[in-house]
N, C-alpha and C positions, 0 to 999 in steps of 0.2 A: 885229358885225360877221362873226366869226368862223363864226356860225352860219348865215350867208347864203353865205359862201365853200363850206362843206360842201354846203348845199342845192346850189349851182349847179354844183359838182362831181358830186354825185348825179345831178341831173337830167342832166345833159351825157352823164353813162356812162350811162346807163338808156336814151337817144335812140340813142347809138353803137351800144350790143350790138343794140338792137332792129332799128337800120340792117344791123347784119352778120347778123344772123338773117334778115331778108328776102333779102338777099343768098345766104345759106348755103342756104336753104330757099324756094327760090322759088315751087316747085309747091305744096308745102305751104301756105303764105301765099295762094296765089291761090284754093286750095280752100276755106280758112278764112274769106276775104271774100267768095267765092259763099255760104256757108252762112251769113255774116251778112246777107247782102243779100237773100238768100230770105227769112228770117226777117221782116226788115223790109218788102218788098216786099209778101208774100204775108198777114201777120198782123198786125203791130204799126200800120203806115200806115192801112188801114182800119178797123181796130177803134179806134182812139184819136181818129182824126181827127172823126167826127161827134161824139162828146165835145166836143171842143176848140173846134171851131166855136160848138156850142148853148150853152156856157157863157161865151163872149165874150158872146154876142147876151145872154143872160141878166143878163150884168154891165150892159150897156147899157141893157137897158130896164128895169134896178132891181128886177129878180124876187129878185135875190142880196140885195138890202138889204131886201127883203119877207121873206125867209126868215130874214135877221141878226135884226132885231125879233122875231119870233116864236119863236124859238128861242136867245135871247140868256138867256133864265132858266134853258136846261138846261146850254148850253154854258160858260157862266161859273162855274157853281158846282163842278161837275165839272172841266174842265180849265182854267179862269182865261183863256179865250178868249173872243171874241166870237161872237154868235151866227150870223156867217157862215162860222166854222169849221162849223158843221152842214151847210153846202153844200158846204164843201171836203171834208168828211170822206164825204158821200154819192158825190159825182160821182167821188173818187179810190178808193172800194170798187168802185163800178161798173166803171170803165174799168182801174184798176191803175197799175203805175208808169210813168213818173215824174208821171201828173197830181196830182196832190195837191202835187208843189214848183210846179209853174205854176200851180194856181190859188192858192195861197199866195202865190206872186208878183205875181201878179196882185192879190190883197187888198191887198197891201203898197204895191202901186202907186199903186191906188185909195185908198190913206190909210185902208181900212176897219179896219187892224190896225196895232198898234205893232210895232215891232223884235222885242222880247220876246216877244208874243203871236204872231207870225210865227216865230218858231224853234221856240215850243211848237206850234205846229199843225204846221208841216211835219214836224215828230218822229214824229207818230202819223196822219198821213195819206195815206202811202205805202205800199202795201202790194200782195201780189199780185190779182188779179182771179179773181173765182170762175171765171169761163171758162178761166183759165189753169190753175188748180189743179185743178179737175174734169176739163177736157178733156186740155190737155197732160200736165199729172204723174202723176193716179191711173188716167187710162185710156191715154194715149199712151206713156207710160214702165214704171207698173207694171203695166196688166191689171188694175187692181182699183177698180172703181167705187165701193167703201165707201170705202177710204182716203182719199177726198177730203174728206168729212163729218170724218173725224178731222183732218187737215190745216189745213183751215178754219178747225174749231172753235180747234185750239191758234194758229193765226194771227190771227185775231181778236182773241181774248180775250189774247195776248200785248201787242198792239197797243193797245188797251183799258188795260191795266195800265201800257205805255207813257206814254199822254197822262194820266193818274192820277200818273206818277211826275214827269213834266216839269213837271206844272203848278208843281212849285216851282223850276224853273228860272228864273233871273234875278228871283226876289224882291224883292231890295234895290234893283233898276235898274228895279222896274215901273211903268209909265205905263199906266194903266188908259185905254182907249179908250170909245167909249159903253159906256154900263151902264145898263141897265132894271132899277130894285130891285124894282118891282113886276112882275106878269106882263103885257104890252102887249097893247093888243086890236088886232083886226083893222082897225080904222079906223086905230089910229095904223101899224101896218106898210105899209096901202096909202097913207096920207099920205106917208111915207117913199119909198115903190116911184114914186109920181107925182112927186114931189120930185126922184128920181135921176134920172128919164128926162128932165124939164123940162131938166135940167142937162145932158143929152148934146146937144151942139150938133150931131153929126153927122148927116146925112139916111140914112135906110135903107139905100140902095145903100152910102154909104160905110160905115156900120157894118158892113154883110154882108161887103163886099172887105176891110175891115180885119181880120174873123174869119177868113177864109179864109187871107190872106197871113200873120198873126201864127199861125195855128194850122199851117201846111203848113213855116212857118221854123222851128218846135221840132222837127217831127217830120223835118225835114232834118238837124237837128241830134242828134236821138237816133239815126237813123239812121247817122251818120257814128261814133257811140260803139258802136253795135251792130257794127258792121264793124270798128271799131280793136280792141275787147277779144277779138272772135272771132279775129283775126289773133295778138293780145298771147297769149291762152292758148295757141294751137297753137304758137306760137314757144316757149315757155315750155317744154311738155312735150316738144320735138323737142331742145331745149337743154339737157336735163335738169334745168332749175331747178327743175320740181315735185316730181320725185323727190327731191332735196335736200329743200326745204321737207317734203316728205310725212316725213320720217324724226323730224322735230321733233313733228308729229302723231302718229305713230305711238305716242310713248312716252305720249301724253294719252290717245291712246283706249285702250292697254292699261291704265290706272289706273280706267278704265270699265267695264274688261272687253267693250270693242268690238274687232272684227277689225279688223287691220292693212291689210286689203286696201279699207276704207274712206278711208285717208287719200289716197290720189290725187283719189278722187271727191270730198273735202272741200275739199282746196285747189284743185280746179277749180272749184267751188261757190262760194268764195269771190271768184272772179274774175267767173263767168258764174252765174246761177242755173239756164237750162236745160240747159246742158252740165252741169254738179253734180249737177242732179236726175236726168238719163238716166243719168250713170255709177253714182250712188247705187243707182238702179232696179237695175243690172246685177250687181251685187257677190253673187255666190251662196253667200259665206260667211258673211253677215249676217242674221240673221233679219229679219222683216218689220218688228219693232218698231224694231229697230236702225236699218234704213235709213229708219224713217220720221222718228225723232229726228234724224238728221241732214239729213234734208229739210227738216225743219221749220225748223232751225237756217239752213239755206242760203237757204232762202225769207223768213226771217225780216231776216237780215243782207242779203239782197238783192242781192248782189255788187258788186264795184267798177266793174263796167259803169253799171249804173243809178245808182251812187252818182256816178260821173261825170258822168252826164247830169244828176242832181240838180246837183250842183255848178256845171254850168255854166247851168242857170235861176236858182241863186241869185244867181250872181255880178253878174245886171243890177239885183240889189237891195241893200241893207245886211245882209240876212239872212246869220249868220253858217253856215259848213258844218260845225263842229265838233259843235254841240250834235246834229245830224242824226245824224252819225256817230255819236256815243256812243249816239244811240237805238236805231241798226240794231245795234251788239253788244248792248245791253239784249233787245232786241227776239228777236234771234235765240235768245239764254240761256232767255228767258221761253216763248219758242213750243216749243224743244226739251224745257223741263220740263215744260211743258202735256201735251205728247204722251205724256211716261213717265207721268205722274200719272193720265191722262185712258184710257189705253190699255185697261187692265181694265174700267172701269166702263163704258165708249161704245162702244170698239170689240169686245171679245169677249162682255162680259155681254148686251150689244143685240143680238148676233149680226150683227153686221157683218161678220164674218170668215167667215161662211158663205157670202158671196158667191163662186159660181164667178169663177175668173181672167179669164176672157174675157167676162164680162158688162160693161153697159155701166151707167154711173153711173142710180143708183135716185133722186138729188136733182139736178135741174135738166137732167141730159145723157141722159135713156133714149132709147130708140127713138123715140120719137112725141113726144121734147120740145122745146121752142124751142131749149135751150143746144145740144142736139146738133145739129139741122139749121143752125143758125146758125154752127157751128163747121166744119160740110162746105161751107157755101156761101161763106164766106169766105176758104176754101183755094183754091176754084174761083174766084169773083169778084174776089178780092183785086186781083190785077195789073191787072186793068182798072179798078177805082175808084183805084187808086193813078196809073196811067196818065193817065185823066180828071182829077185834080185837080191834079196838077202842070201838067198843060198849061193848065188854068184859072189857076193862080199864074204861070205864066210870062206870060199873056196880059193879066191885070190888071197885071202888074209892068210890062209892056212899056209897057201903057197909060197907067199913073200917070206913067214917067218919060218918054213922049213928051210927055204934056201940062205936067208941068214944066219941062221944055224947050221 
């Protein structure tokens, strides 16, 4: 009872402080809201929507069940999750945060995962997309194309290690879902896919409409969190809370011989990865390796903004948030450690540091590469895509409400 009362007081006090901050700094709050809205409007919505819709269709058509049967002998021994985890892993890597949580929650709702398996899976299938690390961070913030290779290597290696570590999570309460001891045949996988499709009673039009509504609903929630934490981060800065917290971080930075100027960027990164990565890139007192290590931790920890998005998605299921949060801390530490270990053998000895600072990425994002043009196009046409699908969302919603009434 005492703990619940303390929690109530803390939550109420936090809300009151934020309200006072909004009243005290209205212009700064408005600018932060616009910044968060633009990020969602131009990048997040148009880049994530296709993945969300396609994933819903793949689940309905039984393709995920097909993939699950094929990948069971790989995912089960390594991570102690069923083969469908391979689908979540791949889609999460391609589309970035918080796709892994959405797909894991969907798999849990379809009863393709047990509760423990879902908690393991969500812990290592949420990470930054290659487009964000190469396009926004390495090129946009650091103006260093080759740094993206270093950040991505550390990020994904750390994530694999998290998956291997989380296989021990809940081993005492583990109830295994479908398990193929022998490598299943293509015929078995096709039979499972066909059976799943037959069990899907919704017609194609209803299935597609549900996919659009579900995907846009999730993206609207994500947009709200992006705007909210953009404002919170700005208010904490202007209310000097960030600088107070940074004093504690400075002591830790001194222990590892990092400049104290990185403290503000680190604190901001704990809240929102984009702001934290951008601030880290601008700290002139730090070496590139030190900035890369801090950025790797920020990307691995993924920020409270993304964690709040994941918590909201997981709240629709019985998947607990605490294992995910623990995994994010471990991922941040591992990613930063891998950056330190691999810096000389990969970044320096392979000659990656010889790239001019204003060059474009050599991997995936060069001048003639698909990734580079995609990043430019999505900035140009992202708002139009957002408007078009939001209009479709409202049309489908109004039409269905009219039919029900």
